[in-house]
C-alpha positions, 0 to 999 in steps of 0.5 A: 426434566434435565436440562443439559447444557451443550459443550462450549466448543459446539456453542457459536461463537458469540454466545460461548465469549471467546473461540476455543480452536488451537489450529495456527493455521486456518483456511479462510471461508465466507461466514454465511452464519455465526461460526462454533467457538471449536472454529475459531481461535482466541487472541493468543492464539492469532497472535502466534498465528500472526507471527508464523504468517509474518515469519513464512511471508519474509522466507518465501513471499507466498502471498496467497498463502499470507492473503488466505491466512491473513484474511481468516485471523481478520474474521476470527477477530470480527466474529470475536469482537477483538478490537486491541493492539492485535488487530491493529497489527494484522490489519498493518501486516496484510495492508504492507503485505498488499502494498508489496504486491499491489493487491490495492483492494485488498489494502482498502479494506484494510486501510479502512478498518484501521481508521475506525480503530486508531480513532478509537484510540487503539496503538498503532502507525497511523501516521504511516497509513495516513499516508498511504491512503494519501498516496492511494487515492493519488495512484487511483486517479479517483476523485477522493484526495478531498475527503481523504484530506479532510478525515486526516486528524490534524496532529499527524498533519505535522509528522514525517510520513504525512509530510512525505504523503503531502509533498509527494501529491504536490509534486505530481499535481504540478506536474514538478520532476525536480521536486519528485525524484529527491521525494523519490529517493528519501521514501520510507517504509512502503511507500516507494511501491507507490511511488514506483506506479508514479515515477513512470507518468512523471516521466512522461510529462517532464519529457514533454516540457524538456522537449518544448522547452529545448526545441529545436536544440538537441536534448543530452540524454545525459541531461534526461539521466540526471533530471529522471532518475534512470541508472544510466544511459541505456536505460533513459533510451530504452524509455524514449524510444518507447515513448516514440522519441528520435535519437540524433546521430550518435546516440548521446542526444535527442532530436527534440524536433523529430520527438516531439508529437 
């Protein structure tokens, strides 16, 4: 009896050892079984595919395309058990892009895998994503901040981005708008996408505190602009009217008596 070896590309990828697909683009499909080697891209192709996705995102910001391609890249990395700097690059890229479009479900998946890769000693940007993890807990209003803090490596506590994130968390939880606004202005990388979501809450709480402090005296709109980070009086007045506040005759002051709930 003669035994004829199956072509390598027709073997499942876990038996062939490495993918053989040379296509840069590949649609993401949920796996129901281990894929064939001919359908999986090896590391050098995945690296080129990742650079292509980055370039196209910068060019056209097509998130549907970027998300599909990045999930496909992540899948090919997973089935080949590739846990190298290439994997970190893919997950960090997808994590950052997902924050730009507020796809927090995808961000959570990327963040979870990145924590595992960083813990295994794979090089990347652990301080950056530790900061994002803290801010995600703050934005999502989930009771997970204690768990997030307990999982934070001690060595990251002194890093610029983690210290900034912790200061933001403290400012928001203490309703301290005077501490929050400078942090908003000094935010780095993708942090502004979190702070944009937190800013309306901070502004509403600060407005309530101002109304209580100034009542029954008029509250100058210029003071609100200065304290709450508005670009100009028109923007501030639009916010105030959305909060059912009442402007005094002339429009330069807030009628604190009529504006308090």
